[in-house]
BAFI-3210 file (N, C-alpha, C; in Angstrom, 3 decimals, decimal comma, padded with zeros to 6 digits):
// residues 160
n [1|2|3|4|5|6|7|8|9|10|11|12|13|14|15|16|17|18|19|20|21|22|23|24|25|26|27|28|29|30|31|32|33|34|35|36|37|38|39|40|41|42|43|44|45|46|47|48|49|50|51|52|53|54|55|56|57|58|59|60|61|62|63|64|65|66|67|68|69|70|71|72|73|74|75|76|77|78|79|80|81|82|83|84|85|86|87|88|89|90|91|92|93|94|95|96|97|98|99|100|101|102|103|104|105|106|107|108|109|110|111|112|113|114|115|116|117|118|119|120|121|122|123|124|125|126|127|128|129|130|131|132|133|134|135|136|137|138|139|140|141|142|143|144|145|146|147|148|149|150|151|152|153|154|155|156|157|158|159|160]
n.u [083,107|080,529|078,676|077,305|074,941|073,938|073,243|070,880|068,331|066,053|062,905|060,160|056,807|055,171|052,401|052,604|053,711|051,976|051,399|053,871|054,124|051,937|052,719|054,995|053,790|051,987|053,775|055,453|053,690|052,752|055,144|056,809|055,419|053,930|055,217|054,312|051,560|048,581|047,609|044,919|044,614|046,633|045,662|043,360|044,445|046,332|045,318|044,343|041,851|041,233|043,224|043,319|042,077|043,880|046,167|045,269|045,041|047,724|048,788|047,595|048,890|052,151|054,319|056,942|059,351|061,696|064,571|066,643|068,978|067,018|064,902|062,036|062,076|060,894|058,452|056,932|054,778|053,288|050,802|048,879|048,390|050,532|050,632|052,278|051,316|051,732|054,444|056,441|058,700|060,334|060,556|062,969|064,812|065,061|066,489|068,575|068,744|066,758|064,184|065,036|066,106|063,793|062,214|063,766|063,323|060,560|060,602|062,123|060,432|058,194|059,211|059,782|057,207|056,530|055,555|055,091|055,259|055,353|053,290|052,218|050,490|051,708|052,510|052,773|055,092|056,498|056,846|059,294|061,263|060,341|060,491|063,273|063,918|063,145|060,424|057,557|055,242|051,887|049,453|048,200|046,429|043,461|042,519|040,103|040,080|038,498|036,886|038,728|040,622|043,319|046,319|047,876|049,977|049,601|051,844|054,229|056,495|058,281|059,287|062,277]
n.v [128,405|129,194|132,120|133,931|134,950|133,025|130,955|128,686|129,126|128,544|129,699|130,452|130,648|133,739|136,042|138,003|136,607|135,379|136,087|135,621|132,838|131,985|132,834|131,193|128,641|128,795|129,282|127,012|124,945|125,746|125,995|123,817|121,385|121,226|119,657|117,128|117,098|117,888|120,926|121,670|120,364|121,637|124,274|123,934|123,143|125,121|127,458|130,002|130,925|132,743|134,887|135,623|133,497|131,507|132,448|132,183|129,427|128,622|129,731|128,189|125,908|124,469|126,042|126,480|128,613|128,518|130,343|132,413|134,661|137,468|136,481|134,515|131,123|128,672|126,544|124,695|122,532|121,083|119,061|118,297|115,563|114,401|114,797|115,986|118,521|120,490|121,194|123,221|124,495|127,279|127,617|128,749|127,851|125,104|121,890|122,662|121,885|122,902|121,701|119,410|120,480|121,657|119,329|118,015|119,710|119,305|116,584|116,719|118,311|116,625|114,392|115,608|116,077|113,524|111,874|108,901|108,568|110,316|111,578|112,081|113,433|112,973|114,599|113,567|114,758|115,249|112,738|111,178|112,604|112,277|109,482|109,117|110,144|108,265|107,676|105,585|104,333|104,140|104,071|104,597|107,391|109,100|112,361|114,961|118,180|121,081|120,036|118,588|115,570|114,460|112,616|111,278|110,288|108,535|108,636|107,510|107,887|106,178|107,218|107,009]
n.w [023,709|025,922|026,452|029,264|028,377|026,717|028,298|029,590|031,870|034,592|035,807|038,035|036,827|036,268|036,625|034,570|032,510|030,780|028,013|026,771|027,104|025,637|023,075|022,650|022,741|020,486|018,323|018,488|017,846|015,284|013,800|014,370|015,184|012,940|011,127|011,578|011,639|009,788|007,935|008,690|011,132|012,603|012,589|014,148|016,598|017,327|018,881|021,085|022,964|025,012|026,625|029,303|030,696|029,947|031,338|033,988|034,127|033,776|036,105|038,017|038,742|039,416|037,236|034,972|033,456|030,861|030,326|028,305|028,866|029,223|027,876|027,423|026,507|026,572|028,213|030,902|032,868|035,865|036,985|039,961|040,066|038,831|036,141|033,382|031,766|029,776|027,605|025,896|023,485|022,123|018,581|017,749|019,513|019,619|020,235|021,899|024,495|026,081|026,558|027,907|030,272|031,329|031,711|033,633|035,801|036,221|036,949|039,317|040,930|041,037|042,389|044,830|045,704|046,269|044,305|042,385|039,714|036,552|033,966|030,556|027,703|024,834|021,799|018,312|017,484|019,878|021,013|020,394|021,887|024,568|024,760|024,576|027,019|028,846|029,071|028,594|026,173|026,922|025,641|022,351|021,196|020,077|019,809|019,977|018,658|018,253|016,128|014,645|014,382|016,222|016,569|019,466|022,262|025,231|027,751|030,181|032,948|035,334|038,535|040,247]
ca.u [082,766|079,233|078,580|076,168|073,731|073,469|072,889|069,458|068,017|064,622|062,264|058,733|055,857|054,570|051,220|052,960|054,286|050,928|051,547|055,098|053,866|051,027|053,510|055,806|052,836|051,500|054,884|055,915|052,734|052,703|056,424|057,499|054,473|053,368|055,884|053,642|050,108|048,216|047,235|043,641|044,869|047,413|044,752|042,464|045,230|047,059|044,379|044,141|040,627|041,151|044,529|043,132|041,853|045,178|047,011|044,764|045,372|049,168|049,056|046,883|049,760|053,547|054,699|058,290|059,815|063,114|064,991|068,002|069,007|065,698|063,925|061,435|062,293|060,129|057,748|056,313|054,007|053,057|049,558|049,014|048,332|051,723|050,506|053,000|050,255|052,268|055,860|056,673|059,961|060,349|061,244|064,309|065,693|064,944|067,747|069,614|068,665|065,701|063,186|065,683|066,180|062,418|061,788|064,484|062,612|059,308|060,921|062,540|059,236|057,345|059,833|059,603|055,815|056,355|054,886|055,793|055,384|054,799|052,726|051,897|049,902|052,714|052,190|053,656|056,350|057,190|057,044|060,696|061,950|059,953|061,052|064,708|064,017|062,713|058,973|057,036|053,895|050,830|048,373|048,025|045,126|042,919|041,838|039,426|040,280|037,745|036,420|039,812|041,141|044,780|046,918|048,914|050,356|049,660|053,158|054,559|057,849|058,356|060,321|062,997]
ca.v [128,805|129,876|133,297|133,823|135,293|131,821|129,947|128,470|129,062|128,372|130,470|130,204|131,437|134,917|136,449|138,763|135,704|134,717|136,297|134,941|131,397|131,822|132,967|129,977|127,573|128,918|129,115|125,623|124,125|126,159|125,879|122,557|120,269|121,193|118,565|115,861|117,256|118,633|122,322|121,776|119,956|122,713|125,413|123,603|123,015|126,356|128,525|130,389|131,715|133,791|135,006|135,697|132,122|130,846|132,878|131,568|128,011|128,519|130,089|127,265|124,769|124,854|126,257|127,036|129,162|128,455|131,668|132,702|136,082|137,879|136,007|133,195|130,264|127,443|126,436|123,414|122,569|119,799|119,012|117,607|114,108|113,943|115,042|117,059|118,875|121,236|121,514|123,776|125,226|128,155|127,044|129,319|127,273|123,654|121,154|123,311|121,406|123,602|120,728|118,528|121,219|121,762|118,020|117,765|120,465|118,592|115,361|117,124|118,747|115,452|113,605|116,370|115,864|112,115|111,159|107,711|108,627|111,446|111,129|113,149|113,063|113,515|114,688|112,815|115,501|115,151|111,351|110,723|113,240|111,624|108,125|109,234|110,517|107,157|107,474|104,497|104,567|103,315|103,935|105,563|108,014|110,071|113,414|115,918|119,607|121,951|119,309|117,832|114,463|114,439|111,465|111,508|109,091|108,582|108,120|107,698|107,573|105,889|107,981|106,141]
ca.w [025,060|025,945|027,318|030,174|027,634|026,039|029,281|029,847|033,290|034,840|036,878|038,189|036,053|036,908|035,849|033,371|031,510|029,985|026,570|026,307|026,992|024,497|021,852|022,508|022,419|019,106|017,375|018,514|017,088|013,874|013,105|014,641|015,098|011,582|010,377|011,877|011,568|008,579|008,217|009,404|012,512|013,230|012,795|015,265|017,829|017,640|019,205|022,478|022,873|026,028|027,286|030,755|031,160|029,783|032,445|035,223|034,033|034,023|037,494|038,914|039,023|039,197|035,840|034,912|032,190|030,518|029,894|027,857|029,195|029,712|026,892|027,636|025,339|026,735|029,485|031,235|034,106|036,527|037,747|041,244|039,884|038,121|034,704|032,707|030,828|028,636|027,484|024,562|023,330|020,957|017,412|017,646|020,535|019,606|020,173|022,708|025,867|026,822|027,028|028,889|031,530|031,833|032,201|034,888|036,839|036,483|037,695|040,664|041,656|041,257|043,463|046,071|046,106|046,592|043,211|041,916|038,259|035,827|032,697|029,620|026,425|023,925|020,372|017,416|017,459|021,167|021,445|020,425|023,017|025,818|024,765|024,911|028,429|029,703|029,083|027,771|025,642|027,503|024,659|021,269|021,397|019,121|020,557|019,117|018,928|017,348|014,952|014,011|015,171|016,284|017,250|020,457|023,011|026,680|028,105|031,588|033,423|036,757|039,238|041,210]
c.u [081,435|079,288|077,355|074,864|073,137|073,001|071,384|069,285|066,501|064,156|060,790|057,936|055,339|053,392|051,541|053,511|053,250|051,175|052,795|054,854|052,893|051,817|054,360|054,919|052,427|052,617|055,362|054,975|052,809|053,993|057,125|056,547|053,848|054,079|055,098|052,123|049,774|047,719|045,915|043,814|045,636|046,514|043,827|043,205|045,812|046,100|044,390|042,976|040,621|042,460|044,393|042,910|043,146|046,075|046,583|045,132|046,848|049,459|048,450|047,713|051,210|053,839|056,057|058,578|061,303|063,462|066,396|068,114|067,665|064,575|063,365|061,569|061,556|059,398|057,201|055,545|053,871|051,775|049,757|049,034|049,547|051,668|051,363|052,066|050,808|053,776|056,073|057,948|059,869|061,080|062,678|065,308|065,544|066,341|068,886|069,580|067,574|064,702|063,782|065,761|064,789|061,944|062,496|063,806|061,301|059,586|061,327|061,328|058,321|057,902|059,625|058,184|055,538|055,628|055,751|056,034|054,930|054,272|052,360|051,149|050,773|052,217|053,103|055,049|057,162|057,518|058,515|061,504|061,630|060,479|062,535|064,908|063,424|061,222|058,617|055,609|052,933|049,725|048,512|046,606|044,750|042,168|041,206|039,695|039,530|037,402|037,487|040,273|042,664|045,238|047,892|049,118|050,334|050,964|053,407|056,018|057,777|059,505|060,963|063,113]
c.v [129,567|131,063|133,131|134,179|134,072|130,752|129,903|128,397|129,006|129,316|130,107|131,146|132,597|135,370|137,218|137,888|135,088|134,883|135,608|133,443|131,106|131,874|131,717|128,810|127,626|128,698|127,662|124,728|124,470|125,889|124,547|121,364|120,165|120,183|117,259|115,906|118,117|120,043|122,482|121,391|121,052|123,908|125,166|123,611|124,358|127,525|128,756|131,365|132,914|133,829|135,052|134,306|131,319|131,183|132,271|130,088|127,797|128,747|129,092|126,046|125,232|124,904|126,942|127,540|128,915|129,791|131,601|134,212|136,458|137,404|134,643|132,361|128,929|127,474|125,026|123,576|121,158|119,897|118,151|116,087|113,544|114,124|116,234|117,443|119,565|121,351|121,962|124,599|126,042|127,488|127,555|128,654|125,757|123,034|121,751|122,871|122,053|122,597|119,793|119,204|121,365|120,431|117,683|118,493|119,773|117,352|115,688|117,516|117,563|114,584|114,292|116,205|114,404|111,320|109,992|107,723|109,990|110,899|112,328|112,570|113,737|113,506|113,750|113,447|115,274|113,723|110,928|111,335|112,504|110,191|108,155|109,527|109,456|106,957|106,278|104,841|103,595|103,071|104,994|106,100|108,873|111,087|114,384|117,333|120,373|121,258|118,532|116,721|114,450|113,193|111,960|110,227|109,378|107,892|108,365|107,354|107,338|106,697|107,111|106,842]
c.w [025,033|026,887|028,207|029,470|026,931|027,020|029,493|031,366|033,444|035,936|036,915|037,286|036,899|036,046|034,560|032,242|030,576|028,484|026,025|026,157|025,852|023,191|021,601|022,084|020,944|018,093|017,337|017,709|015,602|013,116|013,304|014,482|013,711|010,687|010,497|011,778|010,355|008,937|008,977|010,877|013,263|013,528|013,988|016,602|018,261|017,816|020,712|022,451|023,824|026,819|028,806|031,351|031,055|030,987|033,766|035,268|034,358|035,509|038,490|039,300|038,887|037,693|035,849|033,511|032,055|029,892|029,305|027,965|029,795|028,797|027,270|026,355|025,435|028,059|029,656|032,534|034,673|037,336|038,993|041,109|039,141|036,619|034,294|031,569|029,587|028,740|026,048|024,582|022,050|019,793|017,265|018,587|020,659|019,574|020,978|024,171|026,698|027,399|028,069|030,258|032,156|032,412|033,511|036,047|037,215|037,328|039,131|041,503|041,973|042,386|044,817|046,610|046,480|045,511|042,741|040,411|037,759|034,509|031,845|028,432|025,371|022,486|019,576|017,434|018,729|021,581|021,456|021,576|024,308|025,882|025,130|026,391|029,363|029,833|028,211|027,340|026,315|026,483|023,575|021,409|020,201|019,967|019,576|019,598|017,854|016,026|014,198|014,955|015,066|017,033|018,307|021,261|024,497|027,072|029,582|031,839|034,911|037,351|040,298|042,543]
res [m|t|s|s|q|d|e|i|w|l|r|d|y|e|p|d|d|a|q|a|t|i|d|i|f|l|r|a|i|r|e|v|a|s|r|d|y|d|p|a|q|i|a|a|w|a|k|v|e|d|a|e|i|w|g|q|y|r|a|s|r|p|t|w|l|a|m|i|g|s|t|p|v|g|f|t|d|l|k|a|d|g|c|l|d|m|m|f|v|s|p|d|h|q|g|k|g|v|a|s|l|l|l|a|m|v|e|k|a|a|r|k|k|g|l|q|r|i|f|t|e|a|s|l|t|a|r|p|f|f|e|r|k|g|f|t|v|l|a|a|q|k|v|e|k|r|g|q|t|l|s|n|f|l|m|e|k|a|l|a]
***
C-alpha cells in the first residue's frame, strides 16, 4: 500500500523552482543519459550557463513539476507549436511512473490547445520511453552541443 508521501502529483512551475529543475536536468543527464553518451558528450550537454535565463525559459511556456510530497522529482514543458522541449526525471525516481504522468499532462494540455500532434527531440536514453507511449521516429539527428556531436531522434505523436 502506498502512502500519500509516495504519491506523485503535478503542479505548475513557479519562479522559485528554477534551481530544482536545473538539479533534476543535470543529474538526469550525468547519472542516467551517461549510459548512452560518452563523458565528453555528457560534459557538453550537462551545463546550465545562467540560472536566471534558465528560469525565464521555463516560465515562458507551460512547465509542470512532478512532486512526491514536497520534493520535485521531474519536470516537462510544452511549447506553443506542440514541441515537448524538455522532460527530465530525477535518477532517484526513474521507473516509478513520473515521466508517464508528466507526458499525460503534456498531452492533455496539447489537446486543450487544439494541437493535432506533439513532437520532441528524444535522446538515445529517452527514445524507448517515447516509443512505448506511441511516438514514432521521423528522423535520426546529429546535434552539436559545445563542440560535441550527440545523436537524438525527432519523434512525434498524433493526438486523437
